[in-house]
Structure formats: C-alpha cells, structure tokens
LUMLO-834262 format. One record per residue (C-alpha): residue in three letters; z, y, x. Coordinates in steps of 0.05 Angstrom, whole numbers, padded with zeros to 5 digits, always signed. Each point is the difference from the previous one (the first is absolute). Example, Ala and Ser with C-alpha at 12.3 -4.5 7.8 and 13.67 -1.06 7.14 Angstrom:
<sites>
ALA+00156-00090+00246;SER-00013+00069+00027;
</sites>
This chain:
<sites>
MET+00805-00412-00123;ASN-00067+00024+00027;THR+00002+00076-00006;VAL+00010+00048+00057;GLU+00067+00020-00029;ASN+00024-00071-00001;GLN-00022-00021+00069;GLY-00023+00062+00036;ARG-00057-00042+00022;ARG-00055-00008-00052;ARG-00051+00054-00013;THR-00046-00004-00061;ARG-00039+00065+00007;ARG-00072-00005-00024;GLY-00053+00008+00052;GLY-00053+00054-00005;SER-00056-00049-00012;GLY-00008-00045-00059;GLY+00074+00003-00021;ARG+00019-00054+00048;THR+00073-00013+00014;ALA+00022+00022+00070;PRO+00026-00051+00050;VAL+00072-00018-00004;ARG+00052+00019+00053;ASP+00042-00062+00007;VAL+00069+00005+00030;ASN+00050-00051-00025;TYR+00066+00036-00013;ARG+00033-00063-00028;ASN+00011-00038+00064;LEU+00014+00049+00056;ARG+00016-00017+00072;ASN+00030+00051+00047;PRO-00052+00008+00056;PHE+00045+00040+00047;PRO+00046-00028+00053;PRO+00073+00013-00018;ALA+00035+00056+00038;ALA+00067-00005+00034;ILE+00056+00051+00006;PHE+00048-00042+00042;SER-00012-00044+00061;GLU+00006-00075-00009;ASP+00068-00003+00033;ARG+00027+00053-00048;VAL-00027-00038-00060;SER+00036-00062+00026;ALA+00063+00042+00009;ILE-00004+00025-00072;HIS-00010-00071-00025;GLU+00060-00025+00040;ALA+00042+00059-00024;ALA-00018-00017-00073;LEU+00021-00072+00012;SER+00065+00026+00029;VAL+00011+00043-00062;LEU-00007-00061-00045;GLN+00043-00046+00043;ASP+00054+00048+00024;LEU+00003+00056-00051;GLY-00024-00038-00061;ILE-00032+00020-00066;ARG+00034+00008-00067;VAL-00031-00045-00054;LEU+00026+00014-00070;LEU-00027-00062-00035;PRO+00047-00061+00005;GLU-00057-00049-00005;ALA-00035+00032+00059;ARG+00063-00003+00041;ARG+00007-00074-00016;ILE-00072-00012+00023;PHE+00013+00035+00066;ALA+00065-00037+00009;ALA-00034-00067-00011;ALA-00048+00017+00056;GLY+00056+00014+00048;ALA+00010+00075-00007;ARG+00071+00026+00002;VAL+00021+00028-00067;ASP+00061+00039-00021;GLU+00006-00002-00076;GLU+00051+00056-00005;SER-00043+00051+00036;GLU-00066-00032-00023;MET-00023+00003+00073;VAL-00048-00050+00030;TRP-00012-00010+00075;ILE-00067-00033+00013;GLY-00014-00036+00066;GLY-00065+00008+00037;ASP-00017-00073-00010;ILE-00003+00011-00075;ILE-00047+00060+00009;THR-00044-00037+00049;ALA-00007-00059-00047;ALA-00017+00046-00057;LEU-00055+00035+00039;ASP-00028-00068+00019;SER+00001-00022-00072;ALA-00028+00062-00035;PRO-00076-00004-00011;LYS-00043+00045+00042;SER-00055+00002-00052;ILE+00011+00003-00075;SER-00053-00011-00053;VAL+00012+00040-00063;ARG-00039-00015-00063;GLY-00026+00058-00043;GLY-00017-00001-00073;ALA-00072-00009+00021;ARG-00023-00037+00063;HIS-00031+00063+00031;ARG+00070+00030-00002;ASP+00031-00055+00043;LEU+00035+00026+00062;VAL+00021-00028+00067;LEU+00063+00032+00028;GLU-00003-00008+00075;GLN-00001+00044+00061;GLY-00068+00033+00007;ALA-00012+00005-00075;LEU+00005+00070-00031;ILE+00025+00006-00071;PHE+00014+00066-00036;GLN+00047+00015-00058;PRO+00010+00066-00036;GLY+00068+00035-00005;ALA+00054-00040-00034;GLY+00068+00006-00035;ALA-00001+00074-00017;PRO+00043+00025-00058;HIS-00050+00056-00016;ALA-00074+00009-00011;THR-00038+00065+00009;ASP-00069+00028-00012;ARG-00033+00068-00010;VAL-00010-00011-00075;ARG+00069-00025-00022;GLY+00045+00023+00056;ARG+00058-00036+00032;ARG+00038-00047-00046;PRO+00043-00062-00002;GLY-00045-00061+00007;THR-00020-00033-00065;GLY-00032-00065-00022;GLU-00065+00038-00011;ASP+00003+00028+00071;PHE+00011-00071+00026;ARG-00060-00026-00039;GLU-00045+00057+00023;LEU+00019-00008+00073;ILE-00011-00075-00002;ARG-00069+00014-00028;LEU-00015+00048+00057;THR+00025-00052+00050;GLN-00045-00052-00031;HIS-00060+00047+00004;PHE-00001+00006+00076;ASP-00016-00061+00043;VAL+00034+00033+00059;LEU+00067-00012-00034;HIS+00016-00074+00002;MET+00068-00010-00033;ALA+00031+00028-00064;PRO+00068+00031+00014;PRO+00049+00032-00050;LEU-00028+00070+00010;VAL+00050+00034-00046;GLU+00062-00022-00038;PRO-00016+00002-00075;GLN+00065+00033-00020;ASP-00017+00001-00074;VAL+00006-00077+00001;PRO+00071-00030+00001;VAL+00017-00032+00066;HIS+00013-00068-00031;LEU-00070+00001-00030;ARG-00037+00037+00055;HIS-00023-00062+00037;TYR-00036-00024-00063;MET-00038+00066-00005;THR-00018+00005+00074;MET-00021-00073+00005;GLU-00043+00003-00062;THR-00034+00063+00027;MET-00015-00030+00068;LEU-00027-00064-00030;SER-00043+00031-00054;LEU-00026+00062+00037;SER-00008-00027+00071;ASP-00021-00064+00035;LYS+00033+00020+00065;THR+00064-00031+00029;PRO+00058+00022-00045;PHE+00068+00024+00022;ILE+00065-00027-00030;TYR+00066+00036+00009;ALA+00058-00041+00028;ARG+00050+00021-00053;GLY+00035-00066-00011;THR-00020-00072-00012;PRO-00012+00006-00075;GLN-00050+00057+00006;SER-00035-00032+00060;GLU-00007-00067-00035;GLN-00026+00032-00063;CYS-00053+00037+00039;PHE-00019-00065+00035;GLU-00007-00032-00069;MET-00044+00056-00026;LEU-00045-00005+00061;LYS-00005-00076-00002;ASP-00019-00002-00073;PHE-00049+00058+00004;ARG-00037-00032+00058;GLY+00006-00071-00027;LEU+00040-00027+00058;SER+00046-00060+00000;ASP+00068+00006+00034;ASP-00026-00040+00059;GLU-00063+00043+00006;PHE+00041+00063-00002;MET+00048-00023+00054;ALA-00055-00027+00044;GLU-00031+00069+00012;SER+00023+00072-00004;HIS-00022+00040-00060;CYS+00046+00060+00002;TYR+00047+00038+00046;THR+00064+00041+00002;ILE+00028+00052+00047;ILE+00069-00013+00029;ASN+00036+00062+00025;THR+00063-00011+00040;ASN+00057+00050-00008;SER+00003+00030+00069;PRO+00041-00002+00040;ARG+00012-00075+00003;GLN+00005-00020-00073;ILE-00039-00043-00049;ASP+00021+00013-00071;THR+00004-00050-00057;PRO-00068+00009-00035;MET-00037+00003+00067;ALA+00033-00063+00026;GLN-00012-00034-00066;GLY-00073+00022+00002;LEU-00009-00030+00069;ILE+00027-00066-00027;ASP-00038+00001-00065;PHE-00068+00017+00031;ALA+00009-00050+00057;ARG+00016-00056-00049;ALA-00060+00018-00042;GLY-00047+00004+00060;GLN-00016+00074-00013;VAL-00004+00056+00051;SER+00059+00041+00022;ILE-00017+00062+00040;VAL+00064+00017+00037;THR+00006+00074+00011;PRO+00062+00034+00029;PHE-00001+00074-00016;THR+00029+00032+00062;LEU+00000+00075+00005;MET+00018+00026+00069;GLY+00062+00042-00001;ALA+00022-00023-00069;MET+00007-00075-00011;ALA-00026-00016+00070;PRO+00011+00025+00071;VAL-00034+00066+00014;THR-00047-00029+00054;VAL-00064-00039-00013;ALA+00025-00059+00042;GLY+00067-00002-00035;ALA-00029+00004-00070;ILE-00051-00054+00015;THR+00055-00045+00029;LEU+00038+00005-00065;SER-00062-00010-00042;HIS-00020-00061+00041;ALA+00069-00032-00006;GLU+00001+00009-00076;ALA-00070-00026-00008;LEU+00016-00062+00042;ALA+00062-00015-00042;ALA-00039+00004-00065;ILE-00058-00041+00027;ALA+00050-00053+00023;LEU+00029-00006-00070;THR-00069-00015-00029;GLN-00012-00056+00050;LEU+00069-00030-00010;VAL-00015-00003-00075;ARG-00069-00030+00009;PRO-00033-00012+00068;ARG-00070+00030+00002;ALA+00017+00047-00058;PRO-00050+00059+00002;VAL+00033+00062+00029;CYS-00024+00063+00034;TYR+00034+00040+00053;GLY+00006+00074-00019;THR+00027+00067+00017;PHE+00004+00070-00029;THR+00029+00042+00055;SER-00005+00075+00005;ASN+00047+00058+00012;VAL+00037+00050-00042;ASP+00000+00075+00001;MET+00065+00012+00037;LYS+00008+00067-00035;SER+00001-00029-00070;GLY+00004-00075+00007;ALA-00065-00008-00039;PRO-00048-00057+00020;ALA-00059+00021+00042;PHE-00067-00037+00005;GLY-00063+00006+00041;THR+00041+00026+00058;PRO-00009-00018+00073;GLU+00063-00042-00005;HIS-00027-00037-00061;PHE-00064-00014+00039;LYS+00037-00025+00061;ALA+00046-00044-00042;SER-00062-00033-00032;LEU-00028-00015+00069;ALA+00068-00030+00022;ALA+00004-00042-00064;GLY-00069-00026+00015;GLN+00021-00024+00068;LEU+00060-00037-00029;ALA-00043-00028-00057;ARG-00048-00029+00052;LEU+00060-00031+00035;THR+00016-00037-00065;GLY-00073-00017-00014;LEU+00011+00013-00075;PRO-00044+00042-00046;TRP+00035+00066-00008;ARG+00006+00061-00043;CYS+00003+00073+00021;ALA-00004+00064-00040;THR-00028+00069-00001;GLY+00027+00054-00046;ALA+00010+00074-00013;ALA+00059+00046-00007;GLY-00044+00055-00029;ASN+00017+00020-00072;ILE-00071+00010-00025;SER-00069-00025+00017;ASP-00014+00051+00054;VAL-00019+00002+00074;GLN+00071-00018+00022;ALA+00002-00063-00042;ALA-00071-00018+00021;HIS+00014+00005+00075;GLU+00067-00036-00007;THR-00033-00059-00035;GLN-00058-00003+00049;MET+00045+00006+00061;GLY+00042-00058-00027;LEU-00063-00039-00017;TRP-00026+00005+00070;GLY+00067-00025+00026;CYS-00007-00062-00044;LEU-00072-00011+00022;MET+00015+00007+00074;ALA+00062-00043-00007;GLY-00042-00058-00029;SER+00035-00002-00068;THR-00022-00055-00048;VAL+00023+00035-00064;VAL+00002+00076-00005;ILE+00040+00025-00059;HIS+00006+00070-00030;ALA-00071+00012+00023;ALA-00023+00039-00061;GLY+00035+00049-00046;TRP+00070+00001+00030;LEU+00036+00067+00000;GLU+00071+00029+00008;GLY+00023-00057+00045;GLY-00014-00049-00057;LEU+00027+00040-00059;SER-00069+00008-00032;VAL-00070-00027-00001;SER-00055+00051-00007;TYR-00065-00017-00036;GLU-00039+00052+00041;LYS+00030-00023+00066;PHE-00016-00072-00020;ILE-00074+00019-00001;THR+00000+00043+00063;ASP+00037-00055+00037;ILE-00052-00052-00024;GLU-00053+00042+00035;VAL+00038-00009+00066;LEU+00012-00074-00012;GLN-00074-00012-00014;MET-00018+00035+00064;MET+00051-00043+00036;ALA-00033-00061-00031;GLU-00067+00025+00026;LEU+00030+00000+00070;CYS+00015-00074-00009;ALA-00073-00016-00013;GLU-00042-00025+00058;THR-00041+00054+00034;PRO-00065-00034+00023;ALA-00034+00017+00065;GLU-00061-00044-00003;THR-00066+00022+00028;ALA-00020+00033-00065;ASP+00066+00037-00004;ILE-00007+00027+00071;ALA-00062+00035-00029;LEU-00043+00006+00062;GLU-00063+00005-00044;ALA+00031+00058-00038;LEU+00017+00035+00065;ALA-00072-00008+00022;GLU-00026+00025-00067;VAL+00038+00066-00001;ALA-00021+00052+00051;PRO+00050+00041+00039;GLY+00029+00054-00045;GLY-00022-00037-00063;HIS+00041-00033-00054;PHE+00009-00070-00028;PHE+00000+00015-00075;GLY-00070-00027-00009;ALA-00001-00053+00054;ALA-00019-00069-00023;HIS+00067-00027+00025;THR+00037+00051-00043;MET-00043-00012-00062;GLU+00013-00074+00002;ARG+00075+00009+00003;TYR+00023+00067-00028;GLN+00020-00026-00068;THR+00051-00049+00028;ALA+00016+00030+00068;PHE+00064+00038-00016;TYR+00062-00004-00042;GLU-00008+00040-00064;PRO+00063+00041-00016;LEU+00039-00016-00062;ILE+00020+00072-00014;GLY-00017+00036+00065;ASP-00050+00057-00009;LEU-00048+00005+00059;SER-00042+00057-00028;ASN-00003+00068+00032;PHE+00043+00058-00023;GLY-00053+00031-00044;THR-00016-00064-00036;TRP+00074-00015-00007;GLN+00011+00067-00033;GLU-00060-00009-00047;ASN+00029-00067-00022;GLY+00066+00030-00021;ALA+00038+00007+00067;GLU+00046-00058-00016;ASP+00050-00022+00051;ALA+00014-00073+00017;THR+00060-00004-00046;THR-00040+00023-00060;ARG-00054-00050+00016;ALA+00053-00054+00006;THR+00026+00016-00069;LYS-00070-00009-00029;LYS-00007-00065+00037;TRP+00063-00034-00026;GLN-00015+00025-00070;SER-00070-00029+00002;ILE+00025-00067+00025;LEU+00052-00005-00055;ASN-00049+00023-00053;ASP-00061-00041+00020;THR+00019-00062+00041;PRO+00016-00066-00034;GLY+00052-00046+00029;PRO-00010-00072+00023;LYS-00020-00054-00048;VAL+00061-00038-00025;ASP+00008-00064-00040;ALA+00014+00023-00071;ASP+00040-00063-00016;ALA+00043+00008+00062;LEU+00012+00073-00016;GLU+00022-00017-00071;ARG+00047-00054+00025;LEU+00029+00050+00049;HIS+00011+00052-00055;GLU+00033-00052-00045;TRP+00045-00024+00056;ILE+00021+00072+00014;ARG+00013+00014-00074;HIS+00044-00061-00004;LYS+00039+00017+00063;THR+00007+00073-00021;ASP+00029-00020-00067;ALA+00050-00044+00037;GLY+00020+00059+00045;GLU+00002-00043+00062;ALA+00001+00010+00075;PRO+00039+00062+00019;PRO-00007+00017+00074;GLU+00054-00025+00047;SER+00036+00047+00048;
</sites>
C-alpha cells in the first residue's frame, strides 16, 4: 500500500517543472516503537502493595473457574480446588513460576512478511474497535452488524498501515452463530494479510479456525505450533470468575502455541471496587490467574497481560470511557504490566452515541492514557462508539487521522547540523519569512504530515469548496476506499480450497459455540 490514504506517508504530487514526481515522505507505520517514557500514577511501594494484594486475593479469596478441565490443571499444579463451589485458590508460587515462564517477546506471523509483529514492551500496535453488535454510518444509519459490514470494515482495516491486527469489528448477526466463524475467518484471510482474530467459543470452533488458517497459508502442524499466527481475547467475568469458553480458550490457544490476550473488564463501581487502586487490584489478580493457566498447559505459551478498566456513570450504571479515572487506570495497569515484564494490552474507547466531539475527545483521552502507560497493543482505537455497542464508519476514519499523527510522533525527529538550519537563519533577514529559503525549498514537500481528512484551508476557501465538516469528508473517504482500493493478493488455489472446506463443513452443520 503506497498511497497517502494507506500509509499517511507517501506523497505523489507532481512538481511544477517537467512533471517530476515529488520526493516521498517516509514514515514506517508498520513497526512502531513508543518513544516516550512510561508515566506512573502510583509510587513503587504502592505498586508492590497492589501486586501483593492481588496474590492474596488468589490465595486467600480464590477465583471461580467454571471449566472442570481447568480446575484439574490448577489442582495438578498444587492449587486448592473445591469442586462443589468450583473455586480455585492459587498460591503465589504458581503465579511466580508462570510469570517466569511466559515469554516477554512474542513473534507473530502475518499473511505477508511485512505484516509480521513483535509483541513486547516498547512496541506499539493499534487495533480498531471490536466486538460491536451494531454498525453505523451517515449513509445507511445505525443497524445490526451484518456480514457485509464485517467485510467492509476488514477492508478498511487492511487499507491503513497504522492498524496492525484484524479484530472482529462487528458481529455479523445475519450469519448463524454455528457458521459465523467460517464467514469471519474467510473474510480475514481473503481480504487482509494482517494478524487475524479467532473467537474462543469452544474447542471445535477454535480448531476449525486453526485448520482454515494452516491450510490457507500452507503451514504444517509443526510450523503452525512453532510460531504464533493468530490471537484471541480472553475476558474474565469480573469479579473473580473465569467462565467455560474463556477457560477453554486459554487452554486451546496455549496448546496450539497461539496468542491469548488476557483482558479483565473491570468497571469501577459495577463489577469492580469504586477506586482505581481497588479495580486494578482485581484486574491484576484475574489476569495473573488466566496467565498462570496458559503456562500450566504449555510453558512458554504466548500470552499477553491486559486490562480494560474504566468507571461507570453512577447515575445510570452506564460504562464511561475517556474519563480521568480511565486514564489513571491505564497508567496503573502499565506499572503492573512492567512488573510482570509481559507484553500487554490496553484500550481506549468512547461512550458517545454518535461520531461527534464527545466521542472524539473520549477516544483521544483514552488513547493518550494507553500511550503514556506504555501499552503494547491498543484496542478500540478506531471507530468504537456507545461503549462498544457500535462501530462507526465515519469515526473509524477520523480516529485514523489521530492514530497516524500518533505514529508520526513515534518517528525519529532529527537534529543534525542541517536540521538545526543555521544557514537558513543567516539567509532570512529579521522580519522576513522562510517560505522561499533554500532550506525550505529543499524540504517542504516532505517536511510535514499531510492530513487524511483534515482541511487546513482558510474559512473563505473552505466555504468555496462546499463547507464540508470533517464527518462529511470522512464519509467520502471510506466510500472511496471501498469503491477504489483492491485487497491483498491471495493464492487463488488456497482460496478455492478454503471455500470448498467451508461448503463441506456448512453442509455438515458442525461446530456450534460452547457456553
């Protein structure tokens, strides 16, 4: 992808002389590193106190684990288990061993080598919004998510290099649940070469998705298990519970050598204590329990620490995002993630109901929290609305603008002799301007980030051009991408095999989700 829309980095304007192509602005959005030192909200002794409190929660209060197999695994490792209550009490020695075992850097293969990722602290990886039951845009309105919405949003995700993984942006509700994993997997493999997501909805569905991925990419069983090629998100059921499909997902993905991103969803005042420290203590305890399960199944299994901690509106109970408490919780989670040493996932988000200024500032406030906390993977970074109930096409585009500017902040800012520009300062007299200076003329075509949809013209010019607001321009942008941009090249034979395999499995009516 070499257009400005795809990378926000390549300019192909024609020069004024001889039709020559202008120089290229080159910022690699595919392999970002966070250049900023992580911020802290708690002192080191308070972080240690939270960690010790979380260990006490697991050892003394316990966690309910609904899957019998998972309880047996914990029991074999020395945890105390009560089958009647389904409670598991996990000692600190088990947690410590798990953190020692879990890899601190995880290589993840994409469908093309330039899409490979490394999950480790210091890396910066963005995902758009995920898991919404509805889609919305200015043309078609708000609606239950469909297979067509899923395909379009995967294509938009593929288009922008600043998005690195392909999540389940919306639930295609027009596809039966027992067949939905066929449709979503086929879409991600055929329309994107980025790391695909697989739902943990029971062993049969997970294994079938693994089979589709292996065959499509031409991987043997050993090659598939030797490296990570896909990921899942594991949400605990706060407070202090891991349900059957999530526990099974941890086991299945660990055995297959694929990435589990463990993410307790702890809303202060609802399913977590009302304080930041209390909510983070609960989140940390649940994450440690789930991480431990992966390492008991398979030492060195790829797993990421994660959190999604914010507060609720205490008047209505509705989730709130982009709040000061959300920001602080992200910083606290970053401190605990650094204590574990694991790559970790954080999230931005918006409670706003439409793509407006409220939703924009909520997402950007949450995004800055993730960036300052040192998050490895930032999810819900584009398009997410209504606390996750919808993904907006327009907000997807306006959020991409912010993500690309964030990516620009990750690029090195040189300060060599030529950049210090002493010659330019000598050339321009006091009270003059630098528009025509030699230093400017040599660099102006690549000096600055070129907005994706931002309009930098003055008011008069803006009016003459139709007085379009950013949301209107965003509509035109996503429409042009879907109308004009081809997807990645795929192996026609592999795609036909995939379609035939899906037809066969669909006729058999296999793999209902497990609850």
